[in-house]
N, C-alpha and C positions, 0 to 999 in steps of 0.2 A: 373359172374361179381359182383364185390363188389364196393360200393361207401362209402367213409368215409368223414364226415363233422365235427365230434366231435374232432376238432383239425385242423391241416392243411388239405386242400382239397386234397383228394387222391382217386385213383381207382386201380383196379387190372390190368388195361392196362395203358400204357403211355398216359398222357394227354398233350395237347398242352402247350407250355411254354409261349405263348403270353397271356397278361393280359385279353383281351376282351373275348376270348373263355372260359377262366376259370371263369370269372364273369358271363357269360351267363349260364354256367353249375351250378354255385352256386344258381342262381335264380330258375333254373329248378329243382334242388334237394330240394330247400325249398318247392316246390309244386310238388312232384313226381306224375306222372300219371295224371296230370291236364294240360289243355291247358293254356299257359301263353301268353297273347296278346302281339303282337310286340310292342305296345305303352308302355306296362308295362316294357318290356325289355329296351326300349329307356330311360324311366324315371329312371330306376335303374342304367343304365350305365352313364347317364349324368344328375344328380339331379339339377345342376345349369342351365340347358338349353342345348339341343342337337345341334350338328352341322348340316349343310344341308345334310351331307353324312351319317347321323345316321342309316337310314334304310339299306343302303348298307353295313355298318360296321357290323350290327347285322346279316345280311344274310351271310356275309363272316365268322363270328365267328361260326354260326350254321354249316356252311359247314365244317369247321375244326373239330368241335366236331363229326360230322357224320363220318368223315374219321378215327378219333381216336377210337370211340366207336363201330362203325359198318364198319370196313374196307371192301371195295369191295361190300357193300350191296347197291342196288339202293335206291333212295329216297322213292319210293312208295312201296317198299318191306315190307311185314309184319314183317320181321326180323329186320328192321331198328329201332334203339333205339330212335332216335330223329325224331319225326313225325310232319308233317305240317298239319295245318287245322284251319279254322275260324280265319284267319289273325294272327295266332300265332304258338306256338310249344309246344310239349309235350314230356317229357322224360319218357320212359317206364322203370319201376323198379319193379322187381319181389320180392316176399316175401323173407326176409332174406338178400337182397342185399344191403340195406342201414342201416348203423350203428344206425341212429336215430330210425328206426323202431324196431331194436333189443333192443335198450335201453328202449323204451316204453313197449315192450313185457315183459322184465325182471322186470320192475317197476310194471307193472300190476300183474305179477305173485307173486311178493314179497308182494303186498297188500293183497293177499289171504292166504299167508303162515304165519307161526308162528315160533318163537324160532330161532334155529340155521339155519334152511332152509331160513327163511326170511332174516337173516343177510347175508347169502352167496349170495342170489340173488341180494340184494342191492350192495354188494361189487363187484359182477360181472358186474352189470350195470355201476357202477362208473369206473370200469376198462376199459370200452370202450372209456373213455375220454382220449385224448392225449394232451390236451391243450384247449385253448379257441376255441369255435366253429368257423369254417371258418377263422382260425387264419391268414392265409397267403393271404386272398383275400380281396381287397378293396371292401367294401360293400356299397350298396345304402340303401334307407329306407326300402324296403321290406325284404331284407336279414338281415338287422340290427334288425328289429322287431322279425324275426324268431330266430335270435341268442339270443336275450334277453330272449325270451320264453324258449329256450333250457337251458340257464344258470340258469334260475329260477327253471326249472325242476331238474337240477343237484343239485342246492342248497337244494332243498327239500329232494332229495334222501340222500344227504350228512348228513343233519340234522337228518333224521330218523336213518341212520346207526350209527351216533355218539351217539344218545340217547340209541340205543341197546347196543353199546359197553360200555357206561358208566354204564348202568344197569347191564351188565354182569361183571363189575369190570375190564374190559380190558383197563386200563388207558394208558398203553404204546401204544396200537394201536391208541388210540385217539390222544396222543401226536405226534406220528409219522405221522399220517394222517393230523392233523391240522397245524403243523408247517409250511410246504410249503404253505398251503392255506392262512394262515394269513400273510405270507410274501408278498403275492400278494394283499391281501385285509386287510391292518392293521386296518382299521376303522370299520370292521364288528364286532359289539358288541356281536352278538350271538356266533360267532366262538371264539372270545376272551374269553368270559365267560366259554365256554366248555374247551378250552385249558388250561386256568388258573386252572379250577377245576381239570382237569386230572393231571397237573403238581403238584398241591397241594397234591392230593391223592398219588402221587409218592414220596412225601417228598421233592419236589423241590419248596419250598415256595418263595425263592428269584426270581426264574425264573418265577413263576406264577405272582408275583407282577410286574415284568418287562413287562410281556405280557399286563397286565391291564394298566400300565402307557403308554406303546406304543400306545395302542388303544385310550386312552384318548387324547394323543397328536395328533394323526392322526385325531380324530374327530374335535379337535379344529382348527388344521391347515387347513384342507380341507373343513370343512363345518361350522366352527365357533359355534359348539354346544357342550354341556356338555354330559357326559354319562347318559344313561337311568337308570331306577330303577333296571333292572336286573343286569346290570354291577355294579351298586353301591352295590347291595346286595352281589354279588360275592366278591367284595372288602372287605365288612364287614366280610364275612365268613372267608376269607383267612387272612386278616391283623389284624383282631380283632377290628379295628376301621374303620369307614367309611370316605370316602371323604366328604368334606363339602356338605351339602344338595344341595346348589346351584351350585355345580361344583367348578372349580378353583376360589380362591378368587381374586377379582380385587378391590383393595383399592385405585386406582388412583383417584385423584380429577378431576373434569371436566377440560378439556383443555380450555385455554383462547379463546373465540370465535373470537376475533378480532386480534389474534396473527399474526404478520407480520414480514417479514425479517428473518434474521438469517439462510438463506439457507445454507451457508457454514458450520456453526456450526452444524446444524441439520444433514447434510450429514456426517460430521466427526463423530458425536456421533453415527449415524446409523452404520457406518462402524466399529467403535470401539466395539459396542455391539455384534458383531459377535463372539467375543472371551470372555473368562471368566474374563479378567482383568477389575477391576473397572474403570469406566469412571468418572473422576473428573471434574466438571464444576466449575471453580474458576473465581471470578470477584468482582468488587466493589459492595458495598451495593446499591441495587436498580438497578442493571444492567440487571435484568430479568433472573437470573439463574434458579429460581424455575419454571417460566413459560416455559423456554426452556426445562428443565428436564421433565416436565409433557407432553409437546408437543412431545418430542422424545419418551417418554414411550408409549404414545398412538399409535404412528406410528409403533412400533415394538412389541406390546403386543402379537400378534399372534405367535411370535417366542417362547413365553414362556407360554405353555399351563397349567403349574402347578400353575400359578397365578402371580399377581403383587402386591407387598406390599410396603407401604410408611410409613416413620416415620420422624417426625420433632425432631431432636436431642436436641432442646431447651426445649422440654417438659420433665416433671419430671417423667413420667410413665416408667414402665419397658418395653422397646422396645422388648426385646427377648421374654418375656412372651406373648406379644401381637402378635408377629409373629407366635409363636407356636400355639396359639389359632386359628389364621387364617388358619393354615394348618389342623385344625380339631381335635386337641388334647383336651381332656377334662381337666378341671382344676386340677383334681387329678393326671393326667399324667405329669404335668409340675413340674420339680424338684424345690425345695425351694431355693437351693443355686445357685449362678450365674455360677459357674463352671459347674454344672450339666445342666443348661439351655443352656450354650454355646455348650457343648458336644452333647446334644440332637438336637439342631439346626443344627449343622454340619452334624450329621448322617442323619437327615431328608431331608437335601438339597443335599446330595451327589449324588443321582440319579435322581434328579428332574431338570426341566427346569423352573426356577423361576427368575423373575425380581424384584430387590429390589431398591427402591429409598430412599436415606438417605439425608435429607435436613438439612442445617445449621450446617455442621460439624465444630467443633472447633479444633480437634486434630486427629492425626492418631490413637491414642489409643482407642478412643471411636468408631471408624469405624471398626477396624479389627475384633472384635468378631461378628459383625453384617453381615459380608459379607457371602453370601452363598458359599458353598464349591464345589458344583458340576460343572463339565466342561460345562454343558449345561446351567448354570445360568449366570446371569449378574447383575451388580449393577451400579447405577448412584448416585454420591455423589455431593452435592452442598456445596460450602464453600467460604468464603471471602479470606482465606489465603491458598495458595497452600500447601498441606501437603506433603512435600518432602520425608518424611519417609515411605510413602505408596508404598511399593516396587511393581513394575510391573504395576502401574496404568497408564492409558492413560489420559493425561491432556488436557483439552480444555478450553482456556481462553474465557470468555464472556466479550468482551470489549465494548467500546462505540458504539452506533448505528451510522451507516453512515448517511450522510445528507438525502440520498434517503430513507433509512429505517425509519428515524425519521419522515420524511414527510408522508410516507405511513401509519405509525402507527397513527399519528395525524389525518390523513384523515379518517382512518377506524373508529376512535372514534367519531369525530365531523361531518363527512360528507364532501365529496369533494366540494360540491357547496359552502359551507361557506368559505373554504380555497381558492378556486379559485378566489373568489372576492377580496381577499387581499393578493396577493402573497408576497409582500415585508414585510408586517407585520408578515406573517407566518415565514419567514426567521429570523426575529428578535426574535420571540418567541422561535424558535428552537435553536438559538444561545445561549439564556439564559438557555436552558435545557442541553447544553453541551454534548449531546449524551447519557445522562443517561435515560434508558428506563422508570424508575419510574417517572422521571420528565416529560418526554413527555406524559406519560399516565395521570399524574396528571393535566398537562396543558389541555389535551384533555377533561378530565372529567369536569374541571372548565368551559371551553367554552361550553360544553354540558349542564352544570348546569345553565349557564347564557346565554340564547339564545339572549338576547338584548345587551350583551356586545360585542362590535366590537373587532376584532382581534388586530387592531391597539391600542386600549385602553389597552387591556390586555398586549400587548408587552411593552407599556410605563410603566405599573406597574412593570413588570418583570425587566425592565432595571434599576429600582430603587433598588439598592442592599439591602437597608434596608428592602424592602418589598418582595423580591423575594421568600424566603423560605415560607413566610406566604401565598403568592399567589399560590404557587405550592401545593395546598391541596384542596381536595374535599371530603366531608364526612370523613370517617376514613382513606382515602387514602392521605398520606402526605409524602413529602420528608424529612422534618426536623426530625421527630422522627426516621426514618430509619437511617439517617446519624448520628444522636445523638447516636443511639444504636451502630453503627459501631465504633464511636470514643470512646464510653465507654468501648468497649472491648480491646482497646489498653492499653499497660502498661503506668504507669505515665511518664516514661522516653520518650516513643514514643509520648505521647500527648504533652509534653513540647516541644519536638523537632519540632513537626508539627506546633505548634503555633509560634515558632521562624521563621519558613520558610514562614509565611504568609506575604510576602512583597507586599503591596498593589500595584496593577497595573502590576506587573510582570507576564507575561504569562509562562515563563520558566526560568530556571537558571542552571548554571553549578555546578559541585561538589565543586569547590574551593569557590564559593559564599556561598554554604550551609555550608562548613567548617568554613568560617568566621562568618556566622550568628550563628552557633552553638557553636563557640568558642572551636572547637576541631581540632585535626590533621585531615589531609585529609583521612587517613586510618580509623580512628574512625568514622568520618562523613560518609564515604562510607558504613560502616557496618550499621549505623543507617538508612541511606537512603534506603539501600537494604531491611531492615525490613519493612519500610513503603511502599515500592513498592510491596513487597510480600503481604502486607495487602490491597493492591489496594486503598490506600488513597493518593498515590503519583504515578505519571506516569513517566516512564523513556524511552527515545529513544536516539540513537546516532545522532549527528549532522553531517554536511557535512565533518567535520574533523575526524569523528569517535569517538568523545568524547561524553560520555553520558550526556544528559541534562535532567533535572527534571521539572515536571510541577505539581503544586498543583491545582487540579480541582477547578473551581470557586465555585461550590456548597459546597465543603468541606471547602474551605476558609471561606465562609459565615457562615457555621455551627460552626466554631471555635469561632466566635464572640469576638475575642480579638485583640487589636492593636499590632503591632510588638514591640518587646522590643527595646528601643532607643539605648542602648549600643550595642546590637547585630547588629542592622541596621547600626550603625556608623562603626563598625568593617568591615562589608561587603562592605560598600561604600568606605572605605579607601583601602581595598584590590582591589576593582574595579579601583580606581584611579591609584594605583600602577601598575596594569596590563595594563591599558590604556597607561600610560607613557612608560612602557616597550615595548608595541606594537609599539608605535610611534618611539621609539629609533631603534627598529628592522626594521621598515619600511624604514628608511633612510639609513640603513646599508647593505653592501653586506654580511657581516658575522654577526652571532648572537651577540648581545651585552652581556655584562657581566650580570650574574644573579643578581637579586635583593634580598636583605636580608629580605625584608618585604613581600615576597610571596613565597609559596612552590617552590622548585627547579623544580619539574616535571611540574608544571603549567607554570612556567616561561619559560621553554624550549619549551613547546608546543606553547606558544604564539610567542616566537621568531622564531620558525620554520615556522609559517604561520600567520603573523600579519594581513594580509588582511582577511584571513578566520575568525580570531578572531574578527576583527572589524565588519565584516558583520554579524556574529552570535550574537554579543553582542550589536549591534547598538541601538536597541530599549531599552534594559536594561540600557545602558549607558546614553541615553537621560533621561530615568526615574530617574536614579541616580542623574543626574544634578538637576532636578526639586525637587527631594526629599530632597537633601542636602540644597538647597536654602530655601525650605519651612520650614525645621527644624531649620533654623538659623545657620547652620554650614558653615559659610561664606568661610573660607579658603579651606575647603574640596570642597565646591561648585565650587570655582574658579579653583582648580586643575582639577576637573572633567570636567568643561566647557572648559578649555583650551585644555585638551587632546581630548575631543570630537570634538572641532572645528578643531583641527589639523588633526585628523583622518578622519573625515567625510567631512569637509569643510563647510564654512558658508552658501554656496548656497544650499547644500543638507541637512545641519544639522538643519535648521529651528531655532526656538527661543532658544533651549538649547545652540546652538553655540554662541549666543550673550549674554548669561547669565553672563559670566565673565565680559564683558564690562559693563553690567547693574549694577553689584555689585560695581565696582570701580567708576562708574558715580554717583551712589547713595551716595557713601562715599566722593564725590567731591575730588577725588584723581586724579588730572590732569595728572601727569607723568605716573601713571599706566594706566589711560584712553588712553593716547596717545600711549603707548606701545601696548595696546590691539587693538586699531584702526589700527596701522601699521601692526600688525600680521594678522588681518582680511583682510586688503587690499591685502597682499601677497597671502593669501588663495584664494581670489576672482580672483586675477591675474592668479594664477596657474590653476584655473578652466576656465579661458578664459572670465570671466565677468569683462571686463575692465572698464565699467561705474561704477559699484559698487566699484571696486578697487580704482579708482580715487577719489571717494567720501571719502572713508576711509582714503586714503593717505592725502587728503586735510585737513580733520578734524584732523588727527594726527599732521600734520605740524602746524596748528593753535595752538593746545594745547602745543606742544613742544616749539613753539616760545613764548607762553605766560608765560611759567615757566623758560625761558632762557636756555633751554637745547639745546646747539648748536649741539652736536653729533646726538641727536634725530631729530632736525630740518633738518640737512644735510641728514640723512637717508631717511626722508620723502620726501625731495626734489628730491633725486636720484630716489626714487620709482615713484614719480610723473613724472619725466622726462622720465622714461622708458615707462610709459603708454602713455604720450603725443607723444613720438616718434612713438609708434605703431599706434596711431590714427591720425597721420598727423599733430599734433600741434608742428611742429619742432621748431618754434620760442620760444614757451613756454618751450620746452625741453631744448634748449640751455641756456635760461635765468635761469632756475631752476638749471642746472648743474653748471653754473658759480657761482651762489650764494652759492650753496652747497660747492663748492671747497673753496670759501672764508671763510665760517663758519668753515669748517673742518680744514683748515690751522691754523685759529686763535686758535682753541682748541687743536691742535696737534693730531688729530685723523688720524693716518696714514692709517689704514684699510679703513676708510671712504673715504679718498682722493684717495686711489688706486681704490676703487669701482667707484667713480665718474669719474676718469680719463679714466677707461676702458669703462664706459658708453659713455663718450664723444668721445672716439676713434671710437666706433661702429657708433655713430651718424654722425661724420665727414665723415666716409667712405660712409655712405648712401647718404650724401649730395655731395659727389664727391671730397672731399678734402683729398686725400690719405696722403699728407705730414703732415697735422695736425693730422690725425688719427694715424700715426706712432709716432709722438711726444707724443700724449696722452697715447698710449699703452706702450711706453718705460718708461714714467713716472710711469704708473700704476705698471708695473713689478718691477721697482726699489723700489717703495714705499712698495710693498707687501713683498719684501725680508726682510724688517725691522720689519715686523709684527710677533708677536708670533704665530699666527694661519696662517698656510700656505694655507688655503683653498682659500683665495682671489687671491693668485698667480696663482692657478690652474684655477680659473674662468677667470682671466684676460688673461691667456695664451690661453684658449679656444677661447675667443672672438677675440684676436689678430690673432690667426691661421685662423679663418674664413675670416678676412680681407685680410691676406696675400694670402690665396688660391684664393680669387676672383680677386686678382691683379697678379696672375701668379707665385707667389713665393712659390712653392710647398714644396721644401725641408725645408725651414724655418718653414712653417706651420706644416709639419710632426714632426719636432723636438719639437715644442711647444705642440702639441697634445699628443705626447708620454709622455712628462713630466707631462701634466695635467692628463692623464689617470692614471699614477702611483700615483699621489697625491690624486685623488678622490677615488681610490680604497684603498689607505692607510687610508684615513679619513672615509671610509665606507659610502660615500654619494651616494646612488643609483641614486638619482635624477640627480646630476651633472655628475655622470658617464655616465648616459644615454645621456646627452647633449654632452659630449665629444665624445662618440661613434657615435652620429649622425654626428658630424663634421668630424670624421675619415671616415665615410661612404661617405660623400660628397667629401672628398679629394681623396679617392680611386677611386670613380667614375670618377673624373676629370682626374686622371692619367691612366685610362684604366684598373684598377684592379677590374673587376666586381665581382668576387667571394668574395674578401676581403670586398668590399663595402657592398654586401648583408649580409655578416656575421655580420658586425658591426651594420648595420641598423636594422637587425632582433633582435639583442640583445638590442639595444636602445629601440625599440618598445616594447619588452617584459618587460623591466624595467619600462618604462613609464606606461604601462597598469597595471603592478603589483602595483605601488604606486598610481595609480588612477589619473594620470595627463593626462587627455584626450586632453587638449589643446596642450601640448607639444608633445603628441603622433601624433597629426594631422600634426605638422611640420615634424616629422619623416616620416609619410606617404608621405608627399610632396617630401622629399629627396629621399625616396625609389622610387617614381614614376620617378624622374629625373634620378636616377641611372639606373633604368631598361630601360628608354628611350635611354640612351647612349649605353646600352648593346644590344639594338635592340629588347628587349622583350616588344613589344608594348601593348599586351593584359594585362599583369600583371601591366605594368606601369599605364594604364588607371584605373585599379581597385584601386590602391593606391591613385592616384590623385582624383578619385571620393570620396573616403573616406575622404581625407583631405578637399576637397571643401565643402562637406556636413557639416563637423564639423565647419569650418570657417564661413560658412553661418549661422549656428545655433547660434554660439557665437558672431556673428557680428564683426569678426576680418577681416577688409578690407585689411590690409597689408598681412596677411597670404593668403587671397583670391587672392590678386594680384600675389603672388609667385606661387600659384597653377595654375592660369590662364596662367601665363607665360610658365610654363612647359607644360600645355595642348596645347597651341599654337605651341610650339616647337614639341610636339608629333604629332599633326595633320600635321604639315609641313613635318616631317620625313615620314609620311604615304602617303604624296601626296594629302592630302585633303585641298586644298588651301583656300577654302572659310571659313571652320571652323577654320583653323589656323589663318587667318587674323582677324576673329571676336574675337577670344580669345586673340591674342596679342594686338589688338587695345584696347580692354576693359582693359587689364592689364596696358597698357601705360597710359590710362586715370585715372585709380586708383592711380598709382604712382604719376602722375601729381597733383591730388587732395591732396594726402598725403604729397607732398613736397619732394619727393625723386627723383631728376633728374637723378642720376646714373641709378637707376632701370628703370626709364622711358626711358632713352636712350637705355638700353639693350633691352627692349621690342620693341622699334621702329626699332632698328637695325635688329632684327629677323623679324619684320613686313615687312621691305623693301625687304627681300628675297622672300616673297610670294605675295607682292602687289607692282606692278611696276607703280602704278598711280602717285606716287610722292607726294601724299597728306600728307604723314607723314614727308616729308623732313623739312618743316618749323618748325614743332614741335621738330624735332631732333636738328636743329640748335639752337632753343631756349633753349632746355635742355642743350646742350653743352656749350652755352654761360653762363648759370647759374653756370655750373661746373668750367669753365675756369676763369671767372671774379668774382667768389664769390658772385653771386646774390643769396645768401642764408641768412637765418636769422642771424643777427649779435648778 
């Protein structure tokens, strides 16, 4: 019988394949001919704790071993290999049956022998090993300890044999023997030294050096230690020079202890450093590039056992010579010429695993010679300007800290308790730091330095722009000198361009604005801007239109410390006024207006393609431009900007800049201009649904027009007042204003004004129930408008007349008028009036049963109103949509549109519109059979129309109410409304 444990467990008879019998056999072979207690076997098989069936499992495993080792032999027979006794088991092994015993015997014999005989015995002993002891058996603590002892014995025998072979000069035998051994144990210094020595003696110096380098890397990666003296001595003997006395050089500065954030950048750098391509960290001055580089280097340093070197490229010393000294070269070994140093550096790094950190790079040329050449090396480069010519580099931008990262960094420096007490002040401080890591750190250090300074006080100091850069300093840590250094590195042309772009108050601007400020073509300006973006002194991001917008960081602007050039600023504001006027022209047109000669064609086309997007993007800058022009005394330019801003944004949303044009003409005591501004502002308020402000403006405009004897102006203001009064129920005032307006406009021969007033009168008479008078007014309006040079009034009068005809059942005539009006509004490119005509077309199609055509027209009307921002008019289209869908039987969708209309009318205080919506709601609920809600809605609508003085609409609501409410309570009101209509009980 033979048993083998010096490798996979084996015997001269087939062993059980199950794991437990084999593990029991391993324990018994570790203690041959000795009783092993059952508890020992249980602990060995289940080191983490045995199951309740452990004793039974052990007994079954022993039973299987007996059948394999002593087949057919009874348990108590003396021939049985596995015997029981004393609560355990013993495996009987004779001399020469166990390979461990033979190994020990050969080792003992070798100890007594000498010369060739001793070498042969040791070689024979090692030959018994077929791999690691108990290689294929899961072992517990007892067998593991036995295996370690066996491995130690083998290592001792191997060492003795190698020493004999080296002494005998048999270096090939040593190389052949130790190559596989070191592949398994690359960090074994003793084996590495012997193998390197043998290879060196065989003339294979490079292979010997590779063995030593692999061992050094393995020691560093697996245990974090440097080679011992014996291996260092071997390296000196073979290489002629030694490794540095302290092992691989680590020249990294200490990592920032309160480093926070940058998780994404750190992960990206870590991944990039797995390859040989240099990793370039680029970002603004003070963004924390160096801190990030050092943090990343410390995290990966164990991947680079040959050392980590750092150089600041702003220093004047010879970086290459310093690197070569760090690698252990003596001064006399370093070439005197630069080409020789580069060549030596490249050869010394070809087979190493070295990490190099190069800070403050200014150009690709100064970096290339310093990059290590080996595929196992890596480099981190920090720079303010992305070096595009560094082929193959991996670029990682170090941008602004997020709000959360800034807050974490400030808390790490000053302490969370202090910040938690003043959260709002902390946000103000961080807003002043603008995400710049250096600024956040300086702010934190200042607060740490001044424990009695409240965060709110510090925030107030920082918000004073004259003090901000001085406050962001603590000791030798300051933002101003760093930013000044970055600006000093720019070319004179770049510095001049940057100063021109410092428009106070502007957070961002477009390329066309920069071109105007710089006084250059858009292409030339774009080139300059790209250079500044590359230098990270200007930020660039696309807006919602996909157009790149630029932002001068607030701290950079403060560091420039120069006011903007007046001429450059005027050029830019003039360009903004031109584009605002172009956007306004495009906003009211179905098709793009003609290009302007005073702005670049490409910019003009972009604005015309999306005037709403341009307005929304430039709104803040446009308001700032209005104030800037006013403060600079550029009155005419300020008026252009204010007028365009007011028309684009509206006076309600535009705030004080929208009224600035009016303020200018008022200050000049220019009553005609003042009246014109007021009339324009009134129309803007009316379009937005703010009828109260609109009436105030119209009334003031009328007073001023009247005081200067301007009859056309007075008539226009009276027509506008009548429109507002009619909508708010002041029908008597409306009739009076229109009559006076017609008289004034006839006296001065203003045909367009008369046409407008007559059309307004026609709509009012129809609401008051006098269809005959309404017809007369509209016929007069259409006739007058035919003699006007501008055909737009004819289209507007036709639209109004068509609405009256439709409500009185004359559908064909209404359709003809609307077709003519639609052609006219599209020809004049008036999107606003086209939307009004399409709404009337939708109402007509709904009344004639063409639901699909009605929906198409109303959807387009809604789209146009929403595009031009006329929310009030859009609410009327929603009401028409609801009525159309009600007639089509789509009650759910109808309710959605009516709800939208009602909420807008309620918000704007439009009672007339609310009455229309309630009337449709009542009809909708009646169609659905919900009589109570229908009656409530119709009754409320009738009451509103009664208060507003519109008996026709009151009668319509009461007629629908009678269908759902049979109480008769509404009959008296209906008779009263009918009496008003028949006998003219209307305002005279």
